[in-house]
C-alpha positions as CSV (number, residue, x, y, z in Angstrom):
1,D,127.7,272.4,45.8
2,A,129.6,275.6,46.2
3,S,132.6,273.7,47.2
4,V,132.8,271.9,43.8
5,A,133.5,275.0,41.8
6,P,137.0,275.7,43.2
7,L,138.0,272.2,42.4
8,L,137.5,272.8,38.7
9,K,140.4,275.3,38.8
10,L,142.7,272.2,39.2
11,P,143.4,271.5,35.5
12,T,144.6,268.0,35.9
13,L,142.0,266.8,38.5
14,E,141.6,263.1,37.9
15,S,139.8,261.8,41.0
16,I,137.3,263.3,43.4
17,E,135.6,261.6,46.4
18,L,132.4,263.3,47.3
19,S,130.7,260.4,49.0
20,S,129.0,261.3,52.3
21,T,128.8,265.0,51.4
22,A,125.8,267.3,50.5
23,V,126.7,267.4,46.8
24,S,123.6,267.4,44.6
25,D,122.9,267.2,40.9
26,Q,123.9,270.8,40.5
27,G,127.4,270.1,41.8
28,V,127.7,267.1,39.5
29,S,126.7,269.3,36.5
30,E,129.6,271.6,37.3
31,L,132.0,268.6,37.3
32,A,131.2,268.0,33.7
33,A,133.7,270.7,33.0
34,A,136.6,268.6,34.5
35,R,138.0,267.2,31.3
36,H,140.6,264.8,32.9
37,L,138.3,263.3,35.6
38,R,138.6,259.5,35.7
39,Y,136.9,258.7,39.1
40,V,134.0,260.3,41.1
41,G,132.7,259.0,44.4
42,L,129.0,259.9,44.9
43,A,127.7,257.4,47.4
44,E,125.6,258.8,50.3
45,T,125.0,262.1,48.6
46,R,121.9,264.0,47.3
47,V,122.4,263.1,43.7
48,T,119.6,261.7,41.7
49,E,119.2,260.0,38.3
50,K,119.3,263.5,36.8
51,C,123.1,263.7,37.3
52,I,123.8,260.6,35.1
53,A,123.5,262.6,31.9
54,D,126.1,265.1,33.1
55,L,128.5,262.3,34.1
56,L,128.2,260.8,30.6
57,R,129.4,264.1,29.2
58,I,132.9,263.6,30.8
59,P,134.7,261.6,28.2
60,S,137.7,260.7,30.4
61,L,135.4,259.4,33.2
62,K,135.9,255.6,33.8
63,T,134.5,254.9,37.3
64,V,131.6,256.3,39.3
65,V,130.6,255.0,42.8
66,I,126.9,255.7,43.4
67,S,124.3,254.7,46.0
68,T,122.9,251.2,45.7
69,K,119.4,252.6,45.0
70,L,120.7,254.6,42.1
71,Y,122.9,251.8,40.9
72,F,119.8,249.6,40.2
73,S,117.9,252.3,38.4
74,D,116.9,252.0,34.7
75,V,118.8,255.3,34.0
76,V,122.1,253.8,35.1
77,E,121.4,250.6,33.2
78,S,120.8,252.6,30.0
79,A,123.9,254.8,30.6
80,S,126.0,251.7,31.0
81,K,124.9,250.5,27.6
82,R,125.6,253.9,26.0
83,R,129.1,254.2,27.6
84,P,130.4,250.7,28.2
85,D,133.8,252.2,29.1
86,L,132.2,253.9,32.1
87,K,131.7,251.6,35.2
88,F,129.1,252.4,37.7
89,E,129.8,250.8,41.1
90,R,128.1,250.5,44.4
91,P,130.0,251.4,47.6
92,L,131.5,248.6,49.6
93,D,129.8,248.0,52.9
94,E,131.8,247.6,56.1
95,Q,131.6,243.8,56.1
96,T,132.9,243.6,52.5
97,E,135.7,246.0,53.3
98,A,136.8,243.9,56.3
99,I,137.0,240.8,54.1
100,I,139.2,242.6,51.5
101,R,141.6,243.9,54.1
């Protein structure tokens, strides 16, 4: 989570891929200060349902990739209704990626 703070010094940060890192809810709460953020990848991380409220506070955010388990949670379903402009997506698995290529 300590590695998230320096990224916030980038005033025009629009996209950040944190999948497969040790980022947690605390790191995501710091991201809420990134006012131009449009995409966040959070699959395979330590984030929980608690981070969803922080993500909703980023008005420019349009896409969040989260773990499949979190994707099917009631909290994400509710968040999708509150912010229909924000899309929560599951990560592509290797087989799907191969088909797309």
